PDB file of N, CA, C and O in Angstrom:
ATOM      1  N   UNK A   1      -8.547   6.207  22.535  1.00  0.00           N
ATOM      2  CA  UNK A   1      -9.911   6.738  22.297  1.00  0.00           C
ATOM      3  C   UNK A   1     -10.076   7.043  20.844  1.00  0.00           C
ATOM      4  O   UNK A   1     -11.138   6.795  20.274  1.00  0.00           O
ATOM      5  N   UNK A   2      -9.033   7.585  20.218  1.00  0.00           N
ATOM      6  CA  UNK A   2      -9.160   7.847  18.746  1.00  0.00           C
ATOM      7  C   UNK A   2      -9.351   6.622  17.886  1.00  0.00           C
ATOM      8  O   UNK A   2     -10.078   6.635  16.893  1.00  0.00           O
ATOM      9  N   UNK A   3      -8.696   5.591  18.284  1.00  0.00           N
ATOM     10  CA  UNK A   3      -8.810   4.318  17.579  1.00  0.00           C
ATOM     11  C   UNK A   3     -10.254   3.790  17.717  1.00  0.00           C
ATOM     12  O   UNK A   3     -10.810   3.252  16.760  1.00  0.00           O
ATOM     13  N   UNK A   4     -10.832   3.939  18.860  1.00  0.00           N
ATOM     14  CA  UNK A   4     -12.203   3.488  19.015  1.00  0.00           C
ATOM     15  C   UNK A   4     -13.206   4.327  18.267  1.00  0.00           C
ATOM     16  O   UNK A   4     -14.246   3.829  17.836  1.00  0.00           O
ATOM     17  N   UNK A   5     -12.892   5.631  18.108  1.00  0.00           N
ATOM     18  CA  UNK A   5     -13.798   6.524  17.316  1.00  0.00           C
ATOM     19  C   UNK A   5     -13.710   6.237  15.858  1.00  0.00           C
ATOM     20  O   UNK A   5     -14.648   6.545  15.122  1.00  0.00           O
ATOM     21  N   UNK A   6     -12.627   5.661  15.396  1.00  0.00           N
ATOM     22  CA  UNK A   6     -12.470   5.255  14.025  1.00  0.00           C
ATOM     23  C   UNK A   6     -12.940   3.827  13.770  1.00  0.00           C
ATOM     24  O   UNK A   6     -13.611   3.546  12.777  1.00  0.00           O
ATOM     25  N   UNK A   7     -12.583   2.947  14.668  1.00  0.00           N
ATOM     26  CA  UNK A   7     -12.864   1.555  14.528  1.00  0.00           C
ATOM     27  C   UNK A   7     -14.357   1.196  14.654  1.00  0.00           C
ATOM     28  O   UNK A   7     -14.839   0.340  13.911  1.00  0.00           O
ATOM     29  N   UNK A   8     -15.086   1.824  15.567  1.00  0.00           N
ATOM     30  CA  UNK A   8     -16.451   1.464  15.804  1.00  0.00           C
ATOM     31  C   UNK A   8     -17.297   1.740  14.619  1.00  0.00           C
ATOM     32  O   UNK A   8     -18.036   0.846  14.206  1.00  0.00           O
ATOM     33  N   UNK A   9     -17.256   2.932  14.017  1.00  0.00           N
ATOM     34  CA  UNK A   9     -18.071   3.106  12.766  1.00  0.00           C
ATOM     35  C   UNK A   9     -17.742   2.210  11.601  1.00  0.00           C
ATOM     36  O   UNK A   9     -18.607   1.756  10.851  1.00  0.00           O
ATOM     37  N   UNK A  10     -16.367   1.963  11.477  1.00  0.00           N
ATOM     38  CA  UNK A  10     -15.958   1.069  10.418  1.00  0.00           C
ATOM     39  C   UNK A  10     -16.443  -0.349  10.574  1.00  0.00           C
ATOM     40  O   UNK A  10     -16.824  -1.004   9.603  1.00  0.00           O
ATOM     41  N   UNK A  11     -16.423  -0.840  11.862  1.00  0.00           N
ATOM     42  CA  UNK A  11     -16.969  -2.183  12.136  1.00  0.00           C
ATOM     43  C   UNK A  11     -18.436  -2.215  11.917  1.00  0.00           C
ATOM     44  O   UNK A  11     -18.949  -3.212  11.408  1.00  0.00           O
ATOM     45  N   UNK A  12     -19.172  -1.143  12.284  1.00  0.00           N
ATOM     46  CA  UNK A  12     -20.621  -1.117  12.086  1.00  0.00           C
ATOM     47  C   UNK A  12     -20.920  -1.102  10.579  1.00  0.00           C
ATOM     48  O   UNK A  12     -21.862  -1.764  10.144  1.00  0.00           O
ATOM     49  N   UNK A  13     -20.140  -0.363   9.771  1.00  0.00           N
ATOM     50  CA  UNK A  13     -20.352  -0.435   8.280  1.00  0.00           C
ATOM     51  C   UNK A  13     -20.080  -1.832   7.754  1.00  0.00           C
ATOM     52  O   UNK A  13     -20.813  -2.319   6.893  1.00  0.00           O
ATOM     53  N   UNK A  14     -19.029  -2.490   8.260  1.00  0.00           N
ATOM     54  CA  UNK A  14     -18.740  -3.823   7.836  1.00  0.00           C
ATOM     55  C   UNK A  14     -19.851  -4.763   8.149  1.00  0.00           C
ATOM     56  O   UNK A  14     -20.251  -5.559   7.299  1.00  0.00           O
ATOM     57  N   UNK A  15     -20.367  -4.694   9.354  1.00  0.00           N
ATOM     58  CA  UNK A  15     -21.508  -5.522   9.769  1.00  0.00           C
ATOM     59  C   UNK A  15     -22.700  -5.255   8.919  1.00  0.00           C
ATOM     60  O   UNK A  15     -23.352  -6.194   8.461  1.00  0.00           O
ATOM     61  N   UNK A  16     -23.020  -3.977   8.683  1.00  0.00           N
ATOM     62  CA  UNK A  16     -24.100  -3.634   7.828  1.00  0.00           C
ATOM     63  C   UNK A  16     -23.988  -4.174   6.372  1.00  0.00           C
ATOM     64  O   UNK A  16     -24.955  -4.652   5.779  1.00  0.00           O
ATOM     65  N   UNK A  17     -22.811  -4.070   5.869  1.00  0.00           N
ATOM     66  CA  UNK A  17     -22.608  -4.531   4.511  1.00  0.00           C
ATOM     67  C   UNK A  17     -22.671  -6.050   4.402  1.00  0.00           C
ATOM     68  O   UNK A  17     -23.161  -6.566   3.398  1.00  0.00           O
ATOM     69  N   UNK A  18     -22.163  -6.822   5.460  1.00  0.00           N
ATOM     70  CA  UNK A  18     -22.284  -8.217   5.476  1.00  0.00           C
ATOM     71  C   UNK A  18     -23.730  -8.644   5.550  1.00  0.00           C
ATOM     72  O   UNK A  18     -24.181  -9.545   4.843  1.00  0.00           O
ATOM     73  N   UNK A  19     -24.484  -7.925   6.484  1.00  0.00           N
ATOM     74  CA  UNK A  19     -25.939  -8.209   6.574  1.00  0.00           C
ATOM     75  C   UNK A  19     -26.633  -7.966   5.252  1.00  0.00           C
ATOM     76  O   UNK A  19     -27.441  -8.797   4.837  1.00  0.00           O
ATOM     77  N   UNK A  20     -26.366  -6.907   4.597  1.00  0.00           N
ATOM     78  CA  UNK A  20     -27.014  -6.618   3.334  1.00  0.00           C
ATOM     79  C   UNK A  20     -26.736  -7.608   2.258  1.00  0.00           C
ATOM     80  O   UNK A  20     -27.626  -7.977   1.493  1.00  0.00           O
ATOM     81  N   UNK A  21     -25.449  -8.065   2.187  1.00  0.00           N
ATOM     82  CA  UNK A  21     -25.003  -9.002   1.200  1.00  0.00           C
ATOM     83  C   UNK A  21     -25.745 -10.382   1.420  1.00  0.00           C
ATOM     84  O   UNK A  21     -26.205 -11.037   0.484  1.00  0.00           O
ATOM     85  N   UNK A  22     -25.814 -10.756   2.732  1.00  0.00           N
ATOM     86  CA  UNK A  22     -26.475 -12.064   3.047  1.00  0.00           C
ATOM     87  C   UNK A  22     -27.994 -11.942   2.717  1.00  0.00           C
ATOM     88  O   UNK A  22     -28.584 -12.887   2.193  1.00  0.00           O
ATOM     89  N   UNK A  23     -28.611 -10.802   3.019  1.00  0.00           N
ATOM     90  CA  UNK A  23     -29.997 -10.665   2.728  1.00  0.00           C
ATOM     91  C   UNK A  23     -30.263 -10.725   1.224  1.00  0.00           C
ATOM     92  O   UNK A  23     -31.164 -11.413   0.744  1.00  0.00           O
ATOM     93  N   UNK A  24     -29.440  -9.978   0.518  1.00  0.00           N
ATOM     94  CA  UNK A  24     -29.641  -9.961  -0.971  1.00  0.00           C
ATOM     95  C   UNK A  24     -29.348 -11.328  -1.546  1.00  0.00           C
ATOM     96  O   UNK A  24     -30.004 -11.731  -2.506  1.00  0.00           O
ATOM     97  N   UNK A  25     -28.413 -12.040  -1.013  1.00  0.00           N
ATOM     98  CA  UNK A  25     -28.091 -13.359  -1.568  1.00  0.00           C
ATOM     99  C   UNK A  25     -29.295 -14.319  -1.390  1.00  0.00           C
ATOM    100  O   UNK A  25     -29.625 -15.089  -2.292  1.00  0.00           O
ATOM    101  N   UNK A  26     -29.916 -14.255  -0.251  1.00  0.00           N
ATOM    102  CA  UNK A  26     -31.103 -15.152  -0.030  1.00  0.00           C
ATOM    103  C   UNK A  26     -32.299 -14.698  -0.749  1.00  0.00           C
ATOM    104  O   UNK A  26     -33.096 -15.548  -1.144  1.00  0.00           O
ATOM    105  N   UNK A  27     -32.514 -13.439  -0.963  1.00  0.00           N
ATOM    106  CA  UNK A  27     -33.771 -12.972  -1.602  1.00  0.00           C
ATOM    107  C   UNK A  27     -33.714 -13.029  -3.120  1.00  0.00           C
ATOM    108  O   UNK A  27     -34.723 -13.239  -3.793  1.00  0.00           O
ATOM    109  N   UNK A  28     -32.489 -12.835  -3.650  1.00  0.00           N
ATOM    110  CA  UNK A  28     -32.342 -12.766  -5.071  1.00  0.00           C
ATOM    111  C   UNK A  28     -31.870 -14.134  -5.567  1.00  0.00           C
ATOM    112  O   UNK A  28     -30.734 -14.291  -6.014  1.00  0.00           O
ATOM    113  N   UNK A  29     -32.771 -15.121  -5.476  1.00  0.00           N
ATOM    114  CA  UNK A  29     -32.426 -16.439  -5.982  1.00  0.00           C
ATOM    115  C   UNK A  29     -32.437 -16.392  -7.552  1.00  0.00           C
ATOM    116  O   UNK A  29     -32.816 -15.399  -8.173  1.00  0.00           O
ATOM    117  N   UNK A  30     -32.030 -17.442  -8.089  1.00  0.00           N
ATOM    118  CA  UNK A  30     -31.980 -17.536  -9.545  1.00  0.00           C
ATOM    119  C   UNK A  30     -31.615 -18.963  -9.983  1.00  0.00           C
ATOM    120  O   UNK A  30     -31.611 -19.914  -9.201  1.00  0.00           O
ATOM    121  N   UNK A  31     -31.320 -19.043 -11.243  1.00  0.00           N
ATOM    122  CA  UNK A  31     -30.939 -20.343 -11.742  1.00  0.00           C
ATOM    123  C   UNK A  31     -29.541 -20.794 -11.220  1.00  0.00           C
ATOM    124  O   UNK A  31     -28.614 -19.988 -11.133  1.00  0.00           O
ATOM    125  N   UNK A  32     -29.425 -22.035 -10.894  1.00  0.00           N
ATOM    126  CA  UNK A  32     -28.024 -22.445 -10.461  1.00  0.00           C
ATOM    127  C   UNK A  32     -27.000 -22.324 -11.657  1.00  0.00           C
ATOM    128  O   UNK A  32     -27.362 -22.459 -12.826  1.00  0.00           O
ATOM    129  N   UNK A  33     -25.789 -22.080 -11.312  1.00  0.00           N
ATOM    130  CA  UNK A  33     -24.745 -21.920 -12.297  1.00  0.00           C
ATOM    131  C   UNK A  33     -24.364 -23.285 -12.762  1.00  0.00           C
ATOM    132  O   UNK A  33     -24.057 -24.176 -11.970  1.00  0.00           O
ATOM    133  N   UNK A  34     -24.388 -23.444 -14.124  1.00  0.00           N
ATOM    134  CA  UNK A  34     -23.916 -24.775 -14.624  1.00  0.00           C
ATOM    135  C   UNK A  34     -22.463 -24.990 -14.526  1.00  0.00           C
ATOM    136  O   UNK A  34     -21.714 -24.060 -14.227  1.00  0.00           O
ATOM    137  N   UNK A  35     -22.005 -26.260 -14.783  1.00  0.00           N
ATOM    138  CA  UNK A  35     -20.636 -26.534 -14.647  1.00  0.00           C
ATOM    139  C   UNK A  35     -19.736 -25.706 -15.535  1.00  0.00           C
ATOM    140  O   UNK A  35     -18.673 -25.316 -15.052  1.00  0.00           O
ATOM    141  N   UNK A  36     -20.042 -25.401 -16.766  1.00  0.00           N
ATOM    142  CA  UNK A  36     -19.264 -24.593 -17.613  1.00  0.00           C
ATOM    143  C   UNK A  36     -19.192 -23.212 -17.144  1.00  0.00           C
ATOM    144  O   UNK A  36     -18.210 -22.525 -17.425  1.00  0.00           O
ATOM    145  N   UNK A  37     -20.238 -22.721 -16.395  1.00  0.00           N
ATOM    146  CA  UNK A  37     -20.173 -21.417 -15.767  1.00  0.00           C
ATOM    147  C   UNK A  37     -19.050 -21.238 -14.701  1.00  0.00           C
ATOM    148  O   UNK A  37     -18.408 -20.198 -14.563  1.00  0.00           O
ATOM    149  N   UNK A  38     -18.889 -22.359 -13.971  1.00  0.00           N
ATOM    150  CA  UNK A  38     -17.882 -22.310 -12.966  1.00  0.00           C
ATOM    151  C   UNK A  38     -16.447 -22.340 -13.606  1.00  0.00           C
ATOM    152  O   UNK A  38     -15.507 -21.719 -13.110  1.00  0.00           O
ATOM    153  N   UNK A  39     -16.345 -23.093 -14.726  1.00  0.00           N
ATOM    154  CA  UNK A  39     -15.127 -23.118 -15.450  1.00  0.00           C
ATOM    155  C   UNK A  39     -14.781 -21.738 -16.052  1.00  0.00           C
ATOM    156  O   UNK A  39     -13.627 -21.310 -16.082  1.00  0.00           O
ATOM    157  N   UNK A  40     -15.811 -21.095 -16.509  1.00  0.00           N
ATOM    158  CA  UNK A  40     -15.581 -19.732 -17.007  1.00  0.00           C
ATOM    159  C   UNK A  40     -15.195 -18.762 -15.985  1.00  0.00           C
ATOM    160  O   UNK A  40     -14.378 -17.877 -16.237  1.00  0.00           O
ATOM    161  N   UNK A  41     -15.778 -18.899 -14.784  1.00  0.00           N
ATOM    162  CA  UNK A  41     -15.355 -17.969 -13.669  1.00  0.00           C
ATOM    163  C   UNK A  41     -13.990 -18.233 -13.275  1.00  0.00           C
ATOM    164  O   UNK A  41     -13.226 -17.285 -13.093  1.00  0.00           O
ATOM    165  N   UNK A  42     -13.582 -19.515 -13.113  1.00  0.00           N
ATOM    166  CA  UNK A  42     -12.213 -19.829 -12.726  1.00  0.00           C
ATOM    167  C   UNK A  42     -11.212 -19.390 -13.773  1.00  0.00           C
ATOM    168  O   UNK A  42     -10.152 -18.861 -13.438  1.00  0.00           O
ATOM    169  N   UNK A  43     -11.537 -19.606 -15.042  1.00  0.00           N
ATOM    170  CA  UNK A  43     -10.677 -19.186 -16.147  1.00  0.00           C
ATOM    171  C   UNK A  43     -10.541 -17.697 -16.213  1.00  0.00           C
ATOM    172  O   UNK A  43      -9.457 -17.212 -16.537  1.00  0.00           O
ATOM    173  N   UNK A  44     -11.557 -16.947 -15.932  1.00  0.00           N
ATOM    174  CA  UNK A  44     -11.495 -15.512 -15.952  1.00  0.00           C
ATOM    175  C   UNK A  44     -10.653 -14.972 -14.788  1.00  0.00           C
ATOM    176  O   UNK A  44      -9.859 -14.045 -14.940  1.00  0.00           O
ATOM    177  N   UNK A  45     -10.857 -15.576 -13.652  1.00  0.00           N
ATOM    178  CA  UNK A  45     -10.027 -15.180 -12.458  1.00  0.00           C
ATOM    179  C   UNK A  45      -8.571 -15.508 -12.730  1.00  0.00           C
ATOM    180  O   UNK A  45      -7.723 -14.652 -12.476  1.00  0.00           O
ATOM    181  N   UNK A  46      -8.211 -16.715 -13.239  1.00  0.00           N
ATOM    182  CA  UNK A  46      -6.843 -17.018 -13.515  1.00  0.00           C
ATOM    183  C   UNK A  46      -6.206 -16.149 -14.574  1.00  0.00           C
ATOM    184  O   UNK A  46      -5.041 -15.764 -14.468  1.00  0.00           O
ATOM    185  N   UNK A  47      -6.976 -15.848 -15.585  1.00  0.00           N
ATOM    186  CA  UNK A  47      -6.492 -14.984 -16.638  1.00  0.00           C
ATOM    187  C   UNK A  47      -6.203 -13.587 -16.116  1.00  0.00           C
ATOM    188  O   UNK A  47      -5.172 -12.999 -16.440  1.00  0.00           O
ATOM    189  N   UNK A  48      -7.109 -13.057 -15.311  1.00  0.00           N
ATOM    190  CA  UNK A  48      -6.902 -11.722 -14.669  1.00  0.00           C
ATOM    191  C   UNK A  48      -5.655 -11.726 -13.769  1.00  0.00           C
ATOM    192  O   UNK A  48      -4.882 -10.768 -13.749  1.00  0.00           O
ATOM    193  N   UNK A  49      -5.483 -12.822 -13.030  1.00  0.00           N
ATOM    194  CA  UNK A  49      -4.276 -12.854 -12.140  1.00  0.00           C
ATOM    195  C   UNK A  49      -3.041 -12.907 -12.981  1.00  0.00           C
ATOM    196  O   UNK A  49      -2.037 -12.269 -12.665  1.00  0.00           O
ATOM    197  N   UNK A  50      -3.103 -13.680 -14.079  1.00  0.00           N
ATOM    198  CA  UNK A  50      -1.956 -13.790 -14.980  1.00  0.00           C
ATOM    199  C   UNK A  50      -1.583 -12.465 -15.607  1.00  0.00           C
ATOM    200  O   UNK A  50      -0.405 -12.107 -15.625  1.00  0.00           O
ATOM    201  N   UNK A  51      -2.564 -11.718 -16.129  1.00  0.00           N
ATOM    202  CA  UNK A  51      -2.299 -10.466 -16.727  1.00  0.00           C
ATOM    203  C   UNK A  51      -1.815  -9.410 -15.689  1.00  0.00           C
ATOM    204  O   UNK A  51      -0.918  -8.609 -15.950  1.00  0.00           O
ATOM    205  N   UNK A  52      -2.453  -9.460 -14.515  1.00  0.00           N
ATOM    206  CA  UNK A  52      -1.976  -8.521 -13.431  1.00  0.00           C
ATOM    207  C   UNK A  52      -0.569  -8.795 -13.008  1.00  0.00           C
ATOM    208  O   UNK A  52       0.243  -7.881 -12.866  1.00  0.00           O
ATOM    209  N   UNK A  53      -0.275 -10.075 -12.804  1.00  0.00           N
ATOM    210  CA  UNK A  53       1.065 -10.495 -12.451  1.00  0.00           C
ATOM    211  C   UNK A  53       2.103 -10.183 -13.494  1.00  0.00           C
ATOM    212  O   UNK A  53       3.226  -9.800 -13.165  1.00  0.00           O
ATOM    213  N   UNK A  54       1.738 -10.344 -14.765  1.00  0.00           N
ATOM    214  CA  UNK A  54       2.660 -10.010 -15.853  1.00  0.00           C
ATOM    215  C   UNK A  54       2.956  -8.533 -15.947  1.00  0.00           C
ATOM    216  O   UNK A  54       4.092  -8.118 -16.176  1.00  0.00           O
ATOM    217  N   UNK A  55       1.873  -7.718 -15.759  1.00  0.00           N
ATOM    218  CA  UNK A  55       2.098  -6.284 -15.782  1.00  0.00           C
ATOM    219  C   UNK A  55       2.910  -5.799 -14.561  1.00  0.00           C
ATOM    220  O   UNK A  55       3.705  -4.867 -14.677  1.00  0.00           O
ATOM    221  N   UNK A  56       2.716  -6.404 -13.451  1.00  0.00           N
ATOM    222  CA  UNK A  56       3.527  -6.047 -12.294  1.00  0.00           C
ATOM    223  C   UNK A  56       5.023  -6.451 -12.541  1.00  0.00           C
ATOM    224  O   UNK A  56       5.953  -5.732 -12.175  1.00  0.00           O
ATOM    225  N   UNK A  57       5.183  -7.583 -13.149  1.00  0.00           N
ATOM    226  CA  UNK A  57       6.585  -7.996 -13.411  1.00  0.00           C
ATOM    227  C   UNK A  57       7.245  -7.006 -14.371  1.00  0.00           C
ATOM    228  O   UNK A  57       8.418  -6.669 -14.209  1.00  0.00           O
ATOM    229  N   UNK A  58       6.468  -6.527 -15.400  1.00  0.00           N
ATOM    230  CA  UNK A  58       7.050  -5.557 -16.281  1.00  0.00           C
ATOM    231  C   UNK A  58       7.354  -4.225 -15.596  1.00  0.00           C
ATOM    232  O   UNK A  58       8.347  -3.576 -15.923  1.00  0.00           O
ATOM    233  N   UNK A  59       6.513  -3.817 -14.654  1.00  0.00           N
ATOM    234  CA  UNK A  59       6.823  -2.587 -13.910  1.00  0.00           C
ATOM    235  C   UNK A  59       8.121  -2.709 -13.155  1.00  0.00           C
ATOM    236  O   UNK A  59       8.967  -1.816 -13.198  1.00  0.00           O
ATOM    237  N   UNK A  60       8.282  -3.870 -12.432  1.00  0.00           N
ATOM    238  CA  UNK A  60       9.495  -4.044 -11.610  1.00  0.00           C
ATOM    239  C   UNK A  60      10.705  -4.236 -12.506  1.00  0.00           C
ATOM    240  O   UNK A  60      11.799  -3.801 -12.145  1.00  0.00           O
ATOM    241  N   UNK A  61      10.554  -4.870 -13.659  1.00  0.00           N
ATOM    242  CA  UNK A  61      11.638  -5.040 -14.563  1.00  0.00           C
ATOM    243  C   UNK A  61      12.138  -3.691 -15.098  1.00  0.00           C
ATOM    244  O   UNK A  61      13.337  -3.413 -15.114  1.00  0.00           O
ATOM    245  N   UNK A  62      11.194  -2.877 -15.528  1.00  0.00           N
ATOM    246  CA  UNK A  62      11.569  -1.597 -16.108  1.00  0.00           C
ATOM    247  C   UNK A  62      12.190  -0.689 -15.056  1.00  0.00           C
ATOM    248  O   UNK A  62      13.109   0.079 -15.336  1.00  0.00           O
ATOM    249  N   UNK A  63      11.661  -0.798 -13.830  1.00  0.00           N
ATOM    250  CA  UNK A  63      12.176  -0.002 -12.826  1.00  0.00           C
ATOM    251  C   UNK A  63      13.627  -0.356 -12.424  1.00  0.00           C
ATOM    252  O   UNK A  63      14.483   0.495 -12.180  1.00  0.00           O
ATOM    253  N   UNK A  64      13.820  -1.683 -12.380  1.00  0.00           N
ATOM    254  CA  UNK A  64      15.191  -2.146 -11.962  1.00  0.00           C
ATOM    255  C   UNK A  64      16.282  -1.913 -13.067  1.00  0.00           C
ATOM    256  O   UNK A  64      17.470  -1.776 -12.778  1.00  0.00           O
ATOM    257  N   UNK A  65      15.820  -1.878 -14.301  1.00  0.00           N
ATOM    258  CA  UNK A  65      16.810  -1.797 -15.408  1.00  0.00           C
ATOM    259  C   UNK A  65      16.953  -0.342 -15.959  1.00  0.00           C
ATOM    260  O   UNK A  65      17.598  -0.109 -16.982  1.00  0.00           O
ATOM    261  N   UNK A  66      16.336   0.601 -15.250  1.00  0.00           N
ATOM    262  CA  UNK A  66      16.537   1.960 -15.587  1.00  0.00           C
ATOM    263  C   UNK A  66      15.694   2.505 -16.721  1.00  0.00           C
ATOM    264  O   UNK A  66      15.947   3.616 -17.188  1.00  0.00           O
ATOM    265  N   UNK A  67      14.699   1.761 -17.180  1.00  0.00           N
ATOM    266  CA  UNK A  67      13.874   2.263 -18.329  1.00  0.00           C
ATOM    267  C   UNK A  67      12.972   3.393 -17.853  1.00  0.00           C
ATOM    268  O   UNK A  67      12.459   4.128 -18.696  1.00  0.00           O
ATOM    269  N   UNK A  68      12.747   3.575 -16.571  1.00  0.00           N
ATOM    270  CA  UNK A  68      11.870   4.616 -16.106  1.00  0.00           C
ATOM    271  C   UNK A  68      12.619   5.941 -15.829  1.00  0.00           C
ATOM    272  O   UNK A  68      11.999   6.966 -15.546  1.00  0.00           O
ATOM    273  N   UNK A  69      14.008   5.894 -15.918  1.00  0.00           N
ATOM    274  CA  UNK A  69      14.740   7.057 -15.564  1.00  0.00           C
ATOM    275  C   UNK A  69      14.524   8.192 -16.620  1.00  0.00           C
ATOM    276  O   UNK A  69      14.545   9.372 -16.271  1.00  0.00           O
ATOM    277  N   UNK A  70      14.327   7.832 -17.850  1.00  0.00           N
ATOM    278  CA  UNK A  70      14.175   8.879 -18.886  1.00  0.00           C
ATOM    279  C   UNK A  70      12.807   9.561 -18.780  1.00  0.00           C
ATOM    280  O   UNK A  70      12.650  10.663 -19.305  1.00  0.00           O
ATOM    281  N   UNK A  71      11.844   8.974 -18.144  1.00  0.00           N
ATOM    282  CA  UNK A  71      10.509   9.506 -18.048  1.00  0.00           C
ATOM    283  C   UNK A  71      10.480  10.778 -17.190  1.00  0.00           C
ATOM    284  O   UNK A  71       9.652  11.662 -17.409  1.00  0.00           O
ATOM    285  N   UNK A  72      11.366  10.860 -16.241  1.00  0.00           N
ATOM    286  CA  UNK A  72      11.421  12.015 -15.267  1.00  0.00           C
ATOM    287  C   UNK A  72      12.571  13.039 -15.572  1.00  0.00           C
ATOM    288  O   UNK A  72      12.916  13.857 -14.719  1.00  0.00           O
ATOM    289  N   UNK A  73      13.125  12.976 -16.749  1.00  0.00           N
ATOM    290  CA  UNK A  73      14.324  13.843 -16.985  1.00  0.00           C
ATOM    291  C   UNK A  73      13.998  15.343 -17.048  1.00  0.00           C
ATOM    292  O   UNK A  73      14.867  16.199 -16.882  1.00  0.00           O
ATOM    293  N   UNK A  74      12.690  15.630 -17.300  1.00  0.00           N
ATOM    294  CA  UNK A  74      12.322  17.102 -17.355  1.00  0.00           C
ATOM    295  C   UNK A  74      11.758  17.633 -16.061  1.00  0.00           C
ATOM    296  O   UNK A  74      11.477  18.827 -15.957  1.00  0.00           O
ATOM    297  N   UNK A  75      11.579  16.752 -15.042  1.00  0.00           N
ATOM    298  CA  UNK A  75      11.141  17.194 -13.738  1.00  0.00           C
ATOM    299  C   UNK A  75      12.311  17.851 -13.022  1.00  0.00           C
ATOM    300  O   UNK A  75      13.410  17.300 -12.973  1.00  0.00           O
ATOM    301  N   UNK A  76      12.063  19.039 -12.466  1.00  0.00           N
ATOM    302  CA  UNK A  76      13.065  19.731 -11.753  1.00  0.00           C
ATOM    303  C   UNK A  76      12.593  20.296 -10.471  1.00  0.00           C
ATOM    304  O   UNK A  76      13.369  20.925  -9.751  1.00  0.00           O
TER     305      UNK A  76
END
């Protein structure tokens, strides 16, 4: 019963947000995106994934090699 009380409002909010997005997409038309716009979008997404992956790799590297141990030496 608890799951239903949580899941039902969340599913209703999801349905409402999908409906709103679809309605806004159809009503807010505009100029079509040119080919270089798609290349810019793909390049931005790939660059963001590359930067995020690199930063996560640095976090794991520093954690595995003990570089983070000195940061908590004053916590007691």
